C-alpha positions as MATLAB code, in Angstrom:
seq = 'MDFNVKKLASDAGVFFTRAVQFTEEKLGQAEKTELDVHLENLLARADCTKNWTEKIFRQTEVLLQPNPSARIEEFFYEKLDRKVPSRATNGELLGQYMLDAAKDFGPSTPYGSTLIKVGESQRKLGGTEREFIQSSAISFLTPLRNFLEGDWRTISKERRLLENRRLDLDICKARLKKAKVAEAKASAEMELRVAQTEFDRQAEVTRLLLEGISSTHVHHLRCLHEFVEAQAAYYAQCHLHMLELQKELSRLPNAFAVNPSSLAAFSSPSPSTSASPAPPTPATLETDTLKGEEGRPPASGSRKAKVLYDYDAADTSELSLLADELITVYTVPGMDPDWLIGERGNQKGKVPVTYLELLS';
ca = [
      33.856   36.143   -8.678;
      35.615   37.237   -5.474;
      32.261   37.189   -3.704;
      31.636   33.580   -4.703;
      35.106   32.534   -3.590;
      34.699   34.253   -0.262;
      31.282   32.688    0.231;
      32.604   29.243   -0.575;
      35.490   29.793    1.840;
      33.097   31.001    4.515;
      30.756   28.040    4.004;
      33.689   25.659    4.129;
      34.829   27.234    7.385;
      31.375   26.899    8.939;
      31.133   23.283    7.794;
      34.556   22.490    9.250;
      33.713   24.145   12.570;
      30.449   22.198   12.829;
      32.246   18.957   11.969;
      34.774   19.571   14.736;
      31.994   20.316   17.236;
      30.056   17.204   16.211;
      33.162   15.001   16.509;
      34.068   16.366   19.920;
      30.510   15.733   21.111;
      30.709   12.138   19.967;
      34.005   11.732   21.768;
      32.635   13.353   24.915;
      35.028   16.278   24.648;
      32.355   18.951   24.170;
      28.969   19.723   25.698;
      25.798   19.186   23.667;
      22.563   21.121   23.967;
      19.766   18.593   24.429;
      16.364   19.072   22.835;
      13.323   19.209   25.105;
      11.552   15.929   25.813;
       8.447   16.822   23.785;
      10.506   17.559   20.677;
      12.526   14.368   21.122;
       9.293   12.352   21.337;
       7.983   14.017   18.192;
      11.199   13.178   16.355;
      11.018    9.526   17.431;
       7.360    9.325   16.376;
       8.190   10.876   13.002;
      10.993    8.369   12.388;
       8.649    5.513   13.272;
       5.994    6.873   10.890;
       8.463    7.245    8.051;
       9.964    3.754    8.463;
       6.644    1.908    8.615;
       5.024    4.007    5.890;
       7.933    3.158    3.617;
       7.664   -0.577    4.350;
       3.884   -0.621    3.865;
       4.237    1.370    0.649;
       6.878   -0.989   -0.793;
       4.977   -4.135    0.121;
       1.718   -2.769   -1.273;
       3.558   -2.122   -4.526;
       4.668   -5.763   -4.532;
       1.086   -6.887   -3.836;
      -0.353   -4.853   -6.695;
       2.509   -5.545   -9.117;
       4.518   -8.696   -8.243;
       6.766   -8.322  -11.304;
       9.880   -6.345  -10.198;
      10.805   -5.448  -13.777;
       7.360   -3.969  -14.356;
       7.636   -1.964  -11.123;
      10.992   -0.535  -12.186;
       9.573    0.368  -15.587;
       6.582    2.110  -14.006;
       8.932    3.975  -11.646;
      10.960    5.405  -14.529;
       7.833    6.396  -16.453;
       6.571    8.282  -13.393;
       9.906   10.051  -12.909;
       9.866   11.108  -16.561;
       6.257   12.317  -16.204;
       5.193    9.947  -18.943;
       2.072    7.829  -19.020;
       2.661    4.267  -17.914;
       1.872    1.924  -20.844;
      -1.196   -0.256  -20.457;
      -0.227   -3.804  -19.550;
      -2.475   -6.874  -19.582;
      -2.922   -8.585  -16.238;
      -2.000  -12.234  -15.757;
      -5.682  -13.170  -15.697;
      -6.308  -11.400  -18.992;
      -3.325  -13.149  -20.590;
      -4.463  -16.546  -19.336;
      -7.987  -15.905  -20.601;
      -6.716  -14.945  -24.053;
      -4.555  -18.084  -24.250;
      -7.578  -20.227  -23.396;
      -9.704  -18.550  -26.043;
      -6.984  -19.023  -28.655;
      -6.568  -22.669  -27.655;
     -10.328  -23.238  -27.999;
     -10.130  -22.156  -31.643;
      -7.562  -24.847  -32.371;
      -9.225  -27.581  -30.323;
     -12.641  -26.804  -31.757;
     -15.212  -24.538  -30.085;
     -17.900  -27.218  -30.411;
     -15.947  -29.882  -28.518;
     -16.505  -30.224  -24.766;
     -12.934  -29.141  -24.052;
     -13.076  -26.234  -26.496;
     -16.434  -24.931  -25.304;
     -15.296  -25.155  -21.684;
     -12.067  -23.336  -22.518;
     -14.138  -20.522  -23.991;
     -16.262  -20.175  -20.860;
     -13.286  -20.337  -18.508;
     -11.221  -18.034  -20.722;
     -13.935  -15.392  -20.771;
     -14.181  -15.582  -16.973;
     -10.414  -15.270  -16.625;
     -10.507  -12.130  -18.738;
     -13.269  -10.726  -16.524;
     -11.195  -11.540  -13.446;
      -8.199   -9.846  -15.038;
     -10.251   -6.753  -15.793;
     -11.535   -6.667  -12.229;
      -7.956   -6.957  -10.983;
      -6.916   -4.046  -13.201;
      -9.669   -1.853  -11.716;
      -8.595   -2.844   -8.196;
      -4.961   -1.997   -8.908;
      -5.871    1.386  -10.375;
      -8.206    2.348   -7.534;
      -5.737    1.197   -4.867;
      -2.895    3.095   -6.503;
      -4.926    6.293   -6.404;
      -6.572    5.944   -2.997;
      -3.765    4.285   -1.026;
      -0.360    4.235   -2.728;
      -0.409    7.844   -3.902;
      -1.014    9.373   -0.434;
       1.783    7.255    1.060;
       4.128    8.264   -1.741;
       3.185   11.932   -1.358;
       4.092   11.790    2.328;
       7.456   10.109    1.696;
       8.404   12.348   -1.216;
       6.801   15.558    0.039;
       6.109   16.051    3.741;
       8.932   13.819    4.917;
      11.504   15.565    2.754;
      10.415   18.900    4.196;
      10.648   17.517    7.731;
      14.099   16.056    7.024;
      15.319   19.375    5.640;
      14.129   21.297    8.697;
      15.640   18.689   11.020;
      19.014   19.135    9.361;
      18.699   22.891    9.783;
      17.812   22.381   13.445;
      20.876   20.221   13.949;
      23.052   22.884   12.303;
      21.538   25.576   14.532;
      22.232   23.439   17.580;
      25.853   22.927   16.557;
      26.227   26.667   15.981;
      24.724   27.336   19.419;
      27.129   24.940   21.124;
      30.065   26.427   19.211;
      29.114   29.856   20.521;
      28.826   28.493   24.071;
      32.304   27.003   23.787;
      33.717   30.284   22.484;
      32.196   32.184   25.369;
      33.821   29.822   27.851;
      37.199   30.237   26.183;
      36.973   34.041   25.977;
      39.326   35.745   28.449;
      39.267   39.388   27.353;
      36.174   41.482   28.075;
      35.829   42.557   24.476;
      36.020   38.932   23.314;
      33.415   37.935   25.915;
      31.061   40.675   24.746;
      31.413   39.559   21.143;
      30.890   35.907   22.130;
      27.812   36.793   24.162;
      26.327   38.644   21.184;
      26.968   35.652   18.899;
      25.461   33.358   21.527;
      22.246   35.404   21.748;
      21.889   35.371   17.945;
      22.575   31.627   17.804;
      20.101   30.957   20.598;
      17.399   32.949   18.796;
      17.963   31.117   15.531;
      17.974   27.756   17.311;
      14.719   28.507   19.143;
      13.043   29.691   15.939;
      14.142   26.568   14.037;
      13.061   24.331   16.910;
       9.574   25.861   16.758;
       9.350   25.390   12.978;
      10.455   21.776   13.304;
       8.040   21.152   16.175;
       5.065   22.425   14.147;
       5.982   20.183   11.234;
       6.393   17.156   13.476;
       3.047   17.764   15.174;
       1.504   17.596   11.706;
       2.330   13.863   11.726;
      -0.929   13.371   13.648;
      -2.866   14.781   10.685;
      -0.873   12.469    8.424;
      -1.983    9.478   10.501;
      -5.617   10.557   10.224;
      -5.292   10.926    6.456;
      -3.555    7.568    6.066;
      -6.227    5.966    8.249;
      -8.897    7.180    5.849;
      -6.861    5.906    2.898;
      -6.473    2.534    4.614;
     -10.258    2.222    4.921;
     -10.596    2.993    1.215;
      -7.999    0.338    0.413;
      -9.909   -2.262    2.422;
     -13.160   -1.300    0.684;
     -11.460   -1.663   -2.699;
     -10.144   -5.090   -1.709;
     -13.552   -6.212   -0.459;
     -15.208   -5.072   -3.687;
     -12.503   -6.799   -5.730;
     -12.825  -10.162   -4.010;
     -16.626   -9.949   -4.020;
     -16.625   -9.310   -7.769;
     -14.209  -12.203   -8.302;
     -16.532  -14.438   -6.280;
     -19.495  -13.436   -8.443;
     -17.516  -14.159  -11.617;
     -16.625  -17.627  -10.336;
     -20.203  -18.413   -9.299;
     -21.379  -17.378  -12.739;
     -18.709  -19.558  -14.332;
     -19.748  -22.559  -12.237;
     -23.370  -22.118  -13.330;
     -22.383  -21.893  -16.990;
     -20.172  -24.970  -16.744;
     -22.987  -26.913  -15.106;
     -25.111  -26.280  -18.215;
     -22.464  -27.716  -20.545;
     -22.362  -31.469  -21.305;
     -20.020  -32.985  -18.745;
     -17.842  -35.581  -20.405;
     -15.951  -36.431  -17.223;
     -18.638  -37.673  -14.875;
     -21.969  -39.427  -14.865;
     -24.878  -37.706  -13.218;
     -25.712  -39.740  -10.086;
     -29.391  -39.533  -10.990;
     -28.575  -41.088  -14.365;
     -26.839  -44.000  -12.690;
     -29.825  -44.363  -10.381;
     -32.075  -44.495  -13.427;
     -29.848  -47.181  -14.932;
     -29.831  -49.361  -11.855;
     -33.393  -48.900  -10.554;
     -35.675  -51.792  -11.527;
     -38.911  -51.118  -13.368;
     -42.284  -52.219  -11.992;
     -42.565  -54.834  -14.713;
     -39.374  -56.558  -13.597;
     -39.841  -56.318   -9.841;
     -41.651  -59.655   -9.713;
     -39.197  -61.485  -11.988;
     -36.865  -64.171  -10.641;
     -33.742  -63.061   -8.799;
     -31.164  -61.638  -11.251;
     -27.806  -63.316  -11.723;
     -24.784  -62.035   -9.839;
     -23.161  -58.808  -11.152;
     -20.107  -60.649  -12.420;
     -22.231  -63.257  -14.270;
     -24.491  -60.573  -15.781;
     -21.592  -58.505  -17.079;
     -19.791  -61.557  -18.495;
     -22.918  -62.862  -20.185;
     -23.671  -59.465  -21.677;
     -20.164  -59.024  -23.060;
     -20.246  -62.497  -24.627;
     -23.427  -61.538  -26.473;
     -25.448  -64.386  -24.984;
     -29.215  -64.429  -24.987;
     -30.793  -62.181  -22.423;
     -31.381  -58.468  -22.815;
     -30.673  -55.525  -20.486;
     -33.638  -54.107  -18.637;
     -35.464  -51.701  -20.927;
     -35.917  -49.150  -18.149;
     -32.120  -48.865  -17.750;
     -31.275  -48.345  -21.393;
     -30.721  -44.939  -22.924;
     -29.074  -43.362  -25.916;
     -25.651  -41.721  -25.807;
     -23.714  -39.656  -28.320;
     -20.044  -40.533  -28.769;
     -17.812  -37.477  -28.312;
     -14.464  -38.893  -29.436;
     -13.091  -41.896  -31.276;
     -12.104  -44.741  -28.969;
     -10.145  -47.910  -29.780;
     -11.041  -50.903  -27.648;
      -8.146  -52.125  -25.485;
      -9.397  -55.758  -25.501;
     -12.357  -57.913  -26.515;
     -14.366  -56.848  -23.463;
     -14.535  -53.255  -24.755;
     -16.387  -51.683  -27.651;
     -14.629  -49.366  -30.135;
     -16.353  -46.029  -30.734;
     -16.594  -43.486  -33.531;
     -17.168  -39.798  -32.821;
     -20.749  -38.513  -33.302;
     -22.347  -41.961  -33.546;
     -25.323  -42.909  -31.361;
     -25.204  -46.054  -29.239;
     -27.350  -47.626  -26.549;
     -25.821  -47.775  -23.085;
     -26.782  -49.275  -19.767;
     -25.114  -50.361  -16.557;
     -25.134  -53.473  -14.419;
     -24.978  -53.755  -10.618;
     -21.467  -53.632   -9.201;
     -19.966  -52.141  -12.358;
     -17.237  -49.486  -12.255;
     -19.068  -46.109  -12.445;
     -16.516  -44.861  -14.982;
     -17.726  -47.469  -17.493;
     -21.030  -48.460  -19.111;
     -22.134  -51.287  -21.322;
     -22.431  -50.023  -24.885;
     -24.475  -51.678  -27.638;
     -24.351  -51.087  -31.383;
     -26.462  -53.584  -33.313;
     -25.112  -57.006  -32.358;
     -21.902  -55.565  -30.894;
     -21.591  -55.104  -27.150;
     -18.790  -54.095  -24.823;
     -17.625  -51.786  -22.113;
     -17.271  -48.089  -23.042;
     -15.746  -45.238  -21.005;
     -18.207  -42.678  -19.679;
     -15.841  -39.788  -20.445;
     -16.272  -40.424  -24.169;
     -20.070  -40.115  -24.050;
     -22.755  -37.505  -23.835;
     -25.791  -39.126  -22.247;
     -29.039  -38.136  -23.918;
     -32.295  -37.820  -22.049;
];
């Protein structure tokens, strides 16, 4: 017990003496042993490496996991040496919502079938993102974290020891200057030689650690290349998924646009009508057709269409529709491309293209 008390008292005395020396140096009341230029440059380079590595590490974490709450949760799991729970990516969640919505809207409807295709692609994108996050965490984040939590802590510890050895050395120098008696000078000189030896040894240890920063840069450079490769692979895979989705959507019936070739087929005259008298003006033709007057649309421009949804006519110029029925449609010159002329028996009127699936 006495030993512990004495040690604590001794440590407290050393700490107090160092604090006094440090304060006097700051106030310009005591001399300070300067480190050699090479060591000072190594220290500055190490500080620069630590600061930028920390910033890059933090921002990469934000890139891979934008949710701060999720990052905090993952941090605590890692500190507790517990496996981080699997969490769905935003793309996977969006894809699942689309697939669930398609069930309610009807998988056979244009909207439902498209939701299924897009939802499946979103889930693929989410899975690709998960693989990118995992590979980047291993190949890039982990080495940066290991440096900050391992090598840098060791360097910081040795730097603190070096600073303590320097303070002790300067304390001994001050004592030697103040010594007046020969015996006191001899004792001070002995303490100074010991302090100088310990300082030099610690300076060498610190220098070797700081020179290892170059190897750290080489290692982080290799990790940076791996991160870029992982990003390139990720975006390339996402691009392939989107190209595949575009191809699949192009095969589905498009209820929101008319194929330009279909409109060309509607409007192009047939050989049998090329020699006929000049047709009436577009406005006259559309009006006459809607009124149900005599005169038929050109046979080459007519085609069948399946009605996708029920539609209530807004006025007498339009034709009401029932889902799944088949009607004949055609266009007239100068007509709005979003509309066609629909015919069901003796009934005629304008119908919206978005409610139709044109049949070949």
